[in-house]
Steps between C-alpha positions, in 0.01 A plus 500: 500500500286200585175408332345232721210290378444207740803277468634692201751774569672679213837636609700778338816693580648449845213270608592269210871520584430416865294193402749360252793559738310313773433202273859494369638523856321170569598337169812630321504230231279558199453360154644751254360480147685655207468461124130571542447557128558126445221316679531370765819695568802379693462464876746429775517548878682816611577655837408864543798697628296806593170680456565871538268771631371573148397135450789422265634143520873432484667170407856381446572279199782395274497655151575154359148376585219490245286741701743785435493446123119470514464825697729688262279386208171559684494678839154369596509275804258341746555386858290242686520453877328226701517471877240234587600486868377859548243484217669784309529516121623771266522543123684795344553611140739770390830578335859423589832654417841333533768712669872462556522728805774396742375719784152344474647148474687559826185632670301193392770239559424245773642162606226309312613656171836326541330166428433616142790741459801326654742769381317756712374848434808577287399236242503686165187311389290610800209729409213672677145452373272791589131411465238774511150357540220665309208304636427190696255310712523372857317256725561519874311359797652760734430252780717205404407146412349388832266798547402493132417129532277567801323785315443276197359228726266754662393619154410145404281474809331839466275671250728806486747436219654847503833468685750219469766711674682571176553804289599523137533767240687675228833665583632802317834633619 
């Protein structure tokens, strides 16, 4: 369901999943924030292994990292994506669970993971982090940087300040 109000578009369900998958397809690296009960939390860059059709995010990580201990203590987590080249931005808040599921590890394994897990998918410390977003917010030009720039320039020259070519809104998966 979409509720459009000018450049504001609230997305829910499959519309939200489609938008976040599109943004993540363009920018797979995010800032993952854990330990959110201790301001400002603990952030680090992480590569998304997969976003499934329900909007669940999947990551690979070693259980020996601080993020795993933090998530076991407090499952709340936030993800922040920035893709300035396409003028796409995404913030998500939700909960994570740490799994030791060999079948899922094998499904998510890719050559990039070998840089952080040299022993491969069989490493006994390898874990899967499953993040289920509850809510979020997105900003997206839909037209890319060049077209958005032209629209902003035209806005500066006109009296109509209604459309900068972008859309933003709350996401609920």
